[in-house]
C-alpha positions in Angstrom: 0.0 0.0 0.0 2.1 2.9 -1.2 -0.2 5.6 -2.3 -3.2 6.6 0.2 -5.6 6.6 -2.8 -5.0 2.8 -3.4 -4.8 1.8 0.1 -8.2 0.5 0.6 -8.4 -1.0 -2.9 -4.9 -2.7 -2.4 -6.2 -4.2 0.9 -9.4 -5.4 -0.7 -7.6 -7.0 -3.6 -5.1 -8.8 -1.0 -7.9 -10.1 1.0 -9.9 -11.3 -1.9 -7.1 -13.1 -3.7 -6.0 -14.9 -0.3 -9.6 -15.8 0.1 -9.6 -18.0 -2.9 -9.3 -21.7 -2.1 -6.1 -22.3 -4.1 -4.2 -19.6 -2.0 -5.5 -21.1 1.4 -2.1 -22.3 2.4 -0.1 -19.5 0.8 1.5 -16.9 3.0 1.6 -13.5 1.4 2.5 -10.0 2.9 1.2 -6.5 2.5 2.6 -3.0 3.7 1.2 -0.9 6.3 2.6 2.8 6.6 2.9 4.2 10.0 2.9 7.7 8.8 -0.8 7.4 8.2 -2.9 8.2 11.5 -5.3 5.4 10.3 -2.5 2.8 9.9 -3.7 0.9 12.9 -7.1 0.4 11.3 -5.5 -1.1 8.3 -3.5 -3.5 10.6 -6.6 -4.3 12.5 -8.4 -5.2 9.4 -5.6 -7.6 8.4 -5.4 -9.1 11.7 -9.2 -9.9 11.8 -8.8 -11.3 8.4 -5.7 -13.5 9.1 -7.3 -14.8 12.4 -10.4 -15.9 10.6 -8.2 -17.4 7.7 -6.2 -19.5 10.3 -9.3 -20.6 12.1 -10.4 -22.2 8.7 -7.2 -23.9 8.2 -5.3 -21.3 6.2 -1.8 -19.9 6.5 -0.9 -16.7 8.6 -0.2 -13.4 6.6 2.7 -10.9 7.1 2.7 -7.2 7.4 5.7 -5.1 6.6 5.6 -2.2 8.7 7.2 0.8 7.4 7.3 4.5 8.3 6.3 5.9 5.1 7.1 5.6 1.3 5.3 8.4 -0.6 5.5 11.6 1.6 6.3 14.2 -1.1 3.5 13.0 -3.5 0.9 12.7 -0.9 1.7 16.4 0.2 1.7 17.6 -3.3 -1.5 15.8 -4.4 -3.3 17.1 -1.2 -2.2 20.7 -1.7 -3.3 20.6 -5.3 -6.9 19.1 -4.4 -7.4 21.1 -1.5 -7.5 17.8 0.9 -6.0 17.3 4.3 -2.7 15.7 4.0 -3.4 12.0 5.1 -0.1 11.6 6.9 1.1 12.6 10.3 2.5 16.2 10.6 5.9 15.4 11.9 8.6 12.9 12.2 8.2 12.2 16.0 4.5 11.6 15.4 5.2 9.0 12.7 7.8 7.3 14.9 5.4 7.2 17.9 2.7 5.6 15.7 5.3 3.1 14.6 6.1 2.1 18.2 2.5 2.1 19.0 1.6 -0.4 16.2 4.7 -2.6 17.2 3.4 -2.9 20.6 0.2 -4.4 19.4 1.6 -6.3 16.7 4.3 -8.1 18.6 1.9 -9.4 21.3 2.0 -13.1 21.2 -1.5 -13.8 20.1 -1.2 -11.3 17.3 2.4 -12.0 16.2 1.5 -15.7 15.5 -1.5 -14.6 13.3 0.2 -11.7 11.5 4.0 -12.1 11.0 5.8 -8.9 11.2 8.6 -7.3 9.0 10.2 -4.4 10.9 11.4 -2.2 8.0 13.6 0.7 9.2 17.1 1.8 9.1 16.7 3.6 12.3 18.7 1.4 14.9 16.8 2.9 18.0 13.6 1.7 16.4 15.1 -1.7 15.4 16.7 -2.1 18.8 13.1 -1.6 20.3 11.5 -4.1 18.0 14.3 -6.5 18.7 14.1 -6.3 22.6 10.3 -6.4 22.4 10.0 -9.3 20.2 12.5 -11.1 22.6 10.5 -10.2 25.6 7.3 -11.4 24.1 8.9 -14.6 22.8 7.8 -14.0 19.3 11.2 -13.8 17.6 10.4 -16.6 14.9 7.5 -14.3 13.6 9.6 -11.1 13.2 12.0 -10.1 10.3 14.1 -7.0 9.9 13.9 -5.5 6.5 16.2 -2.9 4.8 17.2 -1.5 1.5 20.3 -3.0 -0.3 23.2 -0.5 -0.4 21.9 1.8 2.4 23.6 1.5 5.8 25.0 -1.8 5.0 26.6 -2.2 8.5 23.0 -2.4 10.0 22.1 -5.7 8.1 25.6 -7.2 9.4 24.8 -6.3 12.8 21.4 -7.8 12.7 22.7 -11.0 11.0 25.3 -11.2 13.8 22.5 -11.3 16.3 21.2 -14.4 14.3 18.2 -12.4 13.1 16.4 -12.9 9.7 17.2 -10.0 7.6 15.5 -9.2 4.2 17.1 -6.8 1.9 15.0 -5.0 -0.7 16.4 -4.0 -4.1 14.6 -3.7 -7.6 15.6 -6.4 -10.1 14.8 -5.6 -13.6 15.5 -6.3 -17.1 18.0 -3.9 -18.8 15.2 -2.3 -20.7 13.3 -1.5 -17.6 16.5 0.0 -15.7 15.1 3.6 -15.6 12.2 2.3 -13.4 14.7 0.8 -11.1 16.8 4.0 -10.9 13.6 6.1 -10.2 12.9 3.8 -7.3 16.3 4.0 -5.9 16.6 7.8 -6.3 13.2 8.2 -4.4 14.6 6.2 -1.7 17.9 8.2 -1.6 15.9 11.5 -1.5 13.7 10.3 1.4 16.7 9.0 3.3 18.6 12.1 3.0 15.7 14.2 4.4 16.2 16.7 7.2 14.5 14.5 9.7 15.5 11.0 8.4 17.8 8.8 10.4 20.2 8.0 7.8 21.1 11.5 7.1 22.9 11.5 10.4 24.3 8.0 10.4 27.5 8.4 8.8 30.3 8.6 11.4 27.7 8.4 14.2 29.4 8.2 17.6 27.6 7.6 21.0 27.0 10.9 23.0 28.1 12.9 20.0 25.8 15.9 18.9 24.0 13.9 16.1 23.8 10.9 18.5 22.0 12.8 21.1 19.7 14.4 18.5 18.5 11.0 17.2 18.4 9.6 20.9 16.1 12.5 22.0 14.0 12.1 18.9 13.5 8.4 19.8 12.8 9.0 23.4 10.1 11.8 22.6 8.5 9.3 20.3 8.7 6.6 23.0 7.0 9.0 25.5 4.5 9.8 23.1 3.4 6.4 21.9 0.8 5.6 24.4 -1.1 8.6 23.7 -1.6 7.9 20.0 -5.2 7.9 18.9 -5.7 6.4 15.6 -7.9 8.4 13.3 -8.4 9.5 9.7 -7.3 13.1 8.4 -9.6 12.8 5.4 -13.3 12.8 6.4 -15.0 14.6 3.5 -18.5 13.3 3.1 -20.5 14.5 -0.1 -23.6 12.9 1.6 -23.7 15.7 4.2 -24.5 19.4 3.5 -21.2 21.2 2.5 -19.6 23.3 5.3 -20.3 26.9 4.3 -17.5 29.6 3.9 -17.8 32.2 6.5 -14.9 34.4 5.5 -16.0 36.0 2.2 -13.1 38.4 1.9 -10.3 35.7 1.7 -10.0 33.4 -1.2 -9.3 29.7 -0.7 -9.8 27.0 -3.4 -12.8 24.7 -3.2 -11.6 21.0 -2.7 -12.4 18.5 -5.3 -14.3 15.4 -4.3 -12.2 12.9 -2.7 -13.1 9.7 -4.3 -10.4 7.8 -2.3 -13.1 7.7 0.3 -15.7 5.0 0.4 -18.8 7.4 1.4 -17.9 9.7 -1.5 -17.7 6.8 -4.0 -21.3 5.7 -3.0 -22.5 9.1 -3.3 -20.9 9.4 -6.8 -22.7 6.1 -7.9 -26.1 7.5 -6.7 -25.6 10.7 -8.7 -24.9 8.6 -11.9 -27.7 6.2 -11.1 -30.2 9.3 -11.0 -29.1 11.0 -14.1 -28.7 7.8 -16.1 -32.4 7.5 -15.4 -33.3 11.3 -16.4 -35.8 11.7 -19.1 -37.1 14.9 -21.1 -40.5 14.6 -19.5 -38.7 15.5 -16.1 -36.4 18.2 -17.6 -38.0 20.8 -19.7 -36.5 24.2 -19.9 -38.6 27.3 -20.9 -37.8 30.5 -22.5 -37.1 32.9 -19.7 -36.7 36.7 -19.9 -36.6 38.7 -16.5 -38.8 36.7 -14.2 -41.3 35.6 -16.9 -41.3 32.2 -18.6 -42.7 31.4 -21.9 -43.3 28.2 -23.9 -42.6 28.2 -27.9 -43.3 25.9 -30.7 -39.6 25.7 -31.5 -37.8 23.1 -29.3 -34.7 21.1 -29.0 -34.3 17.7 -27.6 -31.1 16.4 -26.0 -30.0 12.7 -26.2 -27.8 10.6 -24.3 -24.6 9.9 -26.3 -23.7 7.1 -24.0 -26.9 5.4 -25.1 -26.7 5.7 -28.9 -28.9 8.7 -28.9 -31.7 6.5 -28.0 -32.7 8.3 -24.7 -34.0 11.9 -24.7 -32.9 13.5 -21.4 -34.1 17.2 -21.9 -36.1 19.4 -23.9 -35.4 23.2 -24.4 -37.7 25.8 -25.7 -35.9 27.9 -28.3 -36.3 31.8 -28.3 -37.9 33.6 -31.1 -36.3 36.9 -32.5 -38.9 38.8 -30.5 -37.9 37.1 -27.2 -34.4 37.8 -27.9 -35.2 41.4 -28.3 -37.1 41.4 -25.0 -34.0 39.9 -23.2 -31.8 42.6 -24.5 -34.3 45.3 -23.4 -34.5 43.9 -20.0 -30.7 43.7 -19.5 -30.2 47.1 -20.8 -32.8 48.7 -18.5 -31.4 47.0 -15.5 -34.9 47.0 -13.9 -33.6 45.2 -10.9 -30.9 47.9 -10.1 -28.1 45.3 -10.0 -25.8 48.0 -11.3 -26.3 50.1 -8.3 -25.8 47.4 -5.6 -22.5 48.0 -3.6 -19.6 45.6 -4.0 -19.9 44.3 -0.7 -23.5 43.0 -1.3 -22.6 41.6 -4.7 -19.6 39.7 -3.0 -22.1 38.2 -0.5 -24.6 37.2 -3.2 -22.0 35.6 -5.5 -20.3 33.7 -2.4 -24.0 32.5 -1.8 -24.1 31.4 -5.4 -20.8 29.4 -4.8 -22.6 27.9 -1.8 -25.6 26.9 -4.1 -23.2 25.3 -6.8 -21.5 23.5 -3.9 -24.9 22.1 -2.6 -26.0 20.9 -6.0 -22.6 19.4 -7.1 -24.0 16.2 -7.7 -26.8 17.4 -10.0 -24.4 19.7 -11.9 -22.1 16.7 -12.5 -24.9 14.4 -13.5 -26.2 16.8 -15.9 -22.9 17.3 -17.6 -22.6 13.6 -18.0 -26.0 13.4 -19.6 -25.7 16.4 -21.8 -22.0 16.6 -22.9 -20.8 13.2 -21.9 -18.5 14.4 -19.2 -16.9 11.6 -17.1 -17.6 12.1 -13.2 -14.2 13.1 -12.3 -14.0 15.7 -15.1 -17.2 17.1 -14.1 -16.3 17.1 -10.4 -13.2 19.3 -11.1 -15.5 21.8 -13.1 -17.8 22.3 -10.2 -15.0 23.1 -8.0 -13.6 25.6 -10.4 -17.0 27.3 -10.9 -17.3 27.7 -7.3 -13.8 29.3 -7.2 -14.8 31.8 -9.9 -17.8 32.9 -7.8 -15.6 33.7 -4.8 -12.5 34.8 -6.7 -13.9 37.6 -8.9 -15.8 39.6 -6.3 -13.0 39.3 -3.8 -10.4 40.3 -6.4 -12.5 43.3 -7.6 -12.2 44.7 -4.0 -8.6 45.8 -5.0 -9.9 47.9 -7.7 -12.6 49.5 -5.4 -10.0 50.5 -3.0 -8.0 52.4 -5.5 -8.1 56.2 -4.3 -7.2 57.8 -7.7 -9.4 55.6 -10.0 -13.2 55.3 -10.0 -14.9 52.4 -11.4 -18.5 51.9 -12.7 -20.4 49.0 -14.5 -20.1 49.0 -18.2 -23.8 47.9 -18.7 -24.6 44.8 -20.5 -22.0 41.9 -20.7 -22.5 39.1 -23.3 -20.9 35.8 -22.3 -20.5 33.2 -25.2 -18.9 30.1 -23.7 -17.8 26.7 -25.2 -19.3 23.3 -24.9 -16.3 21.4 -23.9 -16.1 23.1 -20.4 -20.0 23.6 -20.1 -19.9 24.8 -16.4 -16.5 26.3 -15.3 -15.8 28.7 -18.2 -19.4 30.1 -18.4 -19.7 30.5 -14.8 -16.3 32.3 -14.9 -17.7 34.9 -17.5 -20.9 35.3 -15.7 -19.2 35.7 -12.4 -16.8 38.2 -13.6 -19.6 40.3 -15.3 -21.8 40.2 -12.2 -19.0 41.0 -9.8 -18.2 44.3 -11.7 -21.9 45.3 -11.4 -22.9 44.4 -14.9 -26.1 42.9 -16.1 -25.2 39.5 -18.1 -26.8 37.9 -21.0 -25.4 34.3 -21.4 -25.6 32.6 -24.7 -24.3 29.0 -23.9 -23.2 26.8 -26.6 -26.4 25.3 -27.7 -25.3 21.7 -27.4 -24.6 22.4 -23.6 -27.6 24.8 -22.8 -29.3 22.6 -20.1 -26.1 22.7 -18.0 -26.3 26.5 -18.1 -29.8 26.6 -17.1 -28.8 24.4 -14.0 -26.1 26.7 -12.8 -28.2 29.8 -13.6 -30.8 28.6 -11.0 -28.0 28.5 -8.5 -27.4 32.2 -9.2 -31.0 33.1 -9.0 -31.6 31.2 -5.8 -28.5 33.1 -4.3 -30.1 36.4 -4.9 -29.1 37.5 -8.3 -32.0 39.0 -10.0 -33.4 37.2 -13.0 -33.3 40.6 -14.7 -29.4 40.7 -14.0 -28.8 37.2 -15.5 -30.5 36.1 -18.4 -30.0 33.0 -20.7 -30.7 32.8 -24.3 -30.9 30.0 -26.7 -32.0 31.5 -30.1 -33.9 29.4 -32.5 -32.0 30.8 -35.5 -28.5 31.9 -36.2 -29.6 35.4 -37.3 -30.7 36.1 -33.8 -27.1 35.6 -32.3 -25.7 37.8 -35.0 -28.3 40.6 -34.2 -27.5 40.1 -30.4 -23.7 40.3 -30.7 -24.0 43.5 -32.7 -26.6 45.3 -30.5 -25.3 48.5 -29.2 -26.6 47.6 -25.7 -23.9 44.9 -25.5 -20.9 46.9 -24.0 -18.5 44.0 -23.8 -18.4 40.4 -25.1 -16.5 37.5 -23.4 -15.9 34.6 -25.7 -14.2 31.3 -25.3 -14.2 29.4 -28.7 -12.6 29.1 -32.1 -10.5 31.7 -33.6 -12.9 32.0 -36.6 -15.7 32.8 -34.2 -13.8 35.5 -32.7 -13.0 37.2 -36.1 -16.5 37.0 -36.9 -17.6 38.7 -33.8 -15.1 41.4 -34.3 -16.4 42.0 -38.0 -20.0 41.9 -36.7 -19.6 44.3 -33.8 -16.1 46.2 -34.4 -16.9 48.9 -31.7 -17.8 46.2 -29.0 -14.7 45.4 -26.8 -14.0 41.7 -27.2 -12.2 39.4 -24.6 -11.5 36.1 -26.5 -9.8 32.9 -25.6 -9.3 30.8 -28.8 -7.8 27.5 -29.5 -4.9 26.3 -31.4 -2.2 23.3 -31.7 -0.8 22.2 -28.5 2.5 20.4 -28.9 4.4 18.5 -26.1 8.2 18.1 -26.6 9.9 14.9 -25.0 13.7 14.6 -25.2 16.1 11.8 -24.4 16.9 13.2 -20.9 13.1 13.1 -19.8 11.7 10.7 -17.3 9.7 8.6 -20.0 7.1 7.3 -17.6 6.1 10.5 -16.4 6.2 12.2 -19.8 3.9 9.4 -21.1 1.6 9.8 -18.2 1.3 13.4 -18.8 1.1 13.3 -22.7 -1.8 10.7 -22.4 -3.6 12.7 -19.7 -3.4 15.9 -21.9 -4.3 14.2 -25.2 -7.2 12.1 -24.1 -8.6 13.7 -20.9 -12.2 15.2 -21.8 -12.1 12.8 -24.7 -9.5 15.0 -26.4 -12.1 17.8 -26.7 -10.2 20.8 -25.2 -8.1 23.5 -27.0 -5.2 22.4 -24.6 -5.2 18.8 -25.6 -1.9 17.5 -26.8 -2.5 17.1 -30.5 1.1 16.9 -31.5 3.9 14.9 -29.8 7.4 15.9 -30.7 10.3 13.6 -29.9 14.2 13.8 -30.4 15.7 11.0 -32.5 16.8 9.2 -29.4 13.3 8.9 -28.0 11.6 8.4 -31.2 13.9 5.4 -32.0 13.4 4.1 -28.5 11.4 0.7 -28.7 10.8 1.1 -24.9 9.2 4.4 -25.2 7.1 3.4 -28.3 5.8 0.3 -26.5 5.1 2.1 -23.2 3.3 4.9 -25.1 1.1 2.1 -26.8 0.4 0.4 -23.5 -0.5 3.5 -21.7 -2.9 4.5 -24.6 -4.6 1.2 -25.0 -5.0 0.9 -21.2 -7.4 3.9 -20.9 -11.0 2.5 -20.3 -13.3 3.9 -22.9 -17.2 3.9 -23.0 -20.3 5.1 -21.3 -20.0 7.9 -18.7 -22.4 5.8 -16.6 -19.7 3.2 -16.0 -17.4 4.9 -13.5 -14.3 3.0 -14.5 -14.4 4.6 -17.9 -11.8 7.4 -18.4 -12.7 8.4 -21.8 -16.3 9.1 -22.7 -18.4 10.0 -25.8 -17.5 12.9 -28.1 -20.1 15.7 -28.2 -20.6 15.0 -32.0 -20.3 12.1 -34.5 -20.2 14.4 -37.4 -16.5 15.5 -37.8 -15.4 15.6 -41.2 -11.8 16.5 -40.2 -11.6 13.6 -37.9 -13.0 11.1 -40.4 -10.5 12.5 -43.0 -7.7 11.8 -40.7 -8.7 8.4 -40.1 -9.1 7.7 -43.8 -5.8 9.3 -44.9 -2.3 8.7 -43.8 0.2 11.2 -44.7 3.7 9.9 -46.2 5.7 8.1 -43.5 2.8 7.8 -41.1 1.5 4.7 -39.5 -1.0 3.8 -36.8 0.6 3.1 -33.5 -2.9 2.7 -32.0 -5.6 2.7 -34.9 -9.1 4.2 -34.5 -11.9 2.0 -33.1 -15.2 3.3 -32.1 -16.9 1.3 -29.6 -20.6 2.4 -30.1 -22.9 1.9 -33.1 -23.6 5.7 -33.5 -19.6 6.5 -33.4 -19.6 8.9 -30.5 -17.2 6.9 -28.4 -13.8 6.6 -29.9 -11.0 4.7 -28.3 -7.6 6.8 -27.9 -5.9 6.8 -31.3 -2.3 7.6 -32.1 -0.6 8.3 -35.3 3.1 7.5 -35.5 5.7 9.2 -37.9 5.2 11.6 -40.7 
């Protein structure tokens, strides 16, 4: 169990495999890491399993007790995701927990059931385990485990005491040598850490300064061990109401859902189950202008791409040209007085919008899955980003409001035209920015993603944003959009989309300021000095995340000759690409879901025409009848 995210899964697989009849007499081992405050919970589960296994005539199992193997990565991931770090905060805490677990593990009734591997280079810890095992008479069930090539005098000493010593070292084929080196470099990095025992072990002499430091460190851990209380640092539970943010003047990132936790996985499955069953009879969106709703004869149905377009999940009423005119008139008049509301009040309302988004996280994710084929994890990250926008923009605007020599005032009506590939985060960003500055906003979402915009607009309205200040429009004809973008009431346009669309908007409304983020080719360069495994991991994530439907997706991989001619790199890239689970978003283990359209002439042309020197490293394969779901595909050469 190396990464915390895999700990429950690893233990579950371990128990499941050893429960098979053919492995009844097989002795196997698993690692428990003492730098986790919940390490004893893992040990207790293994102890209970092994005791039941022995009672049925099976063999005991073994636990290799280590202090920790992934400290830096756990810290980095926790910081990026906004989660509590799953490990103890300090070295002494880890050592105390290690001794605490040893106290239980080396009791005779436990050591006979779960054999123990004492994995450490700290000879104070080793000495403690040695004396405790001898005192309890459990020495036959205890081994001492270390790394080959590090502190070699310790294994020699333990062998001299007639103790069983296991030395770990990676053994690989020549072509996999980089994997071995990366393992050893990581161990070396950990063992030279500021608090690590081995850092001080060279030329160590009793009663010297370094000796006294290490001795005092051990004694402090020893004094602390009996007060250790096992617990989990991560307790996020999406089944409970989210904790409200009370400080609305300090920005902090919203945490993503921690799907390493069982209760959150159950919540996610319930969300998927609910939205997989959604039908258009339950989800009908009217035309709305101001606080009025109307029905029209022109409608658009939305079909589930994960089900071959056979299930309609939503029906949208499309706005007529007259209704579009009415929407612009209401936004221009600002009948709600949004432009006169003080910034402090706008800040409070937008923070409440963030709370509404947070409380409806599941439905927003489910809607994205049903409408645009977002996988659960990708949708979850969008909700977090949308929440951040609602808090960040009004807080950041306070800096402008405090300027003494500069006055600011709302522009008027802001038109937001977002894309379909990030149907929540990007439009919420434009809307929140416009509203934070005191403008009224007209949101023209991508038609293919309109129902998602409706869902998050409800969050803004329920938070206190007047329906006259935020209006949505889904025109029945293209001419209405051209008319809207050129209307003199529009004082600023925010676009995220194609470069061609940006130029059309400029031509259509040359006097209207335009903030445009457009797409382009995204290339990644990998040289011979790169870590191949990490490079491939990041290339694959960039190229095929969001089914490759984002402007930042890696569409071109540039390799130097050494890497290009490396059979190892080529094979590993192929393996990584073909390992990605592809299919329906309602199956949570799928990493690549459906594309938003099955009518892409450029894509089909690329499939049917290989340029000179090109070949298929991974050929294109559709997994569904309607050709929405495409397995990750790679061309090689050219």
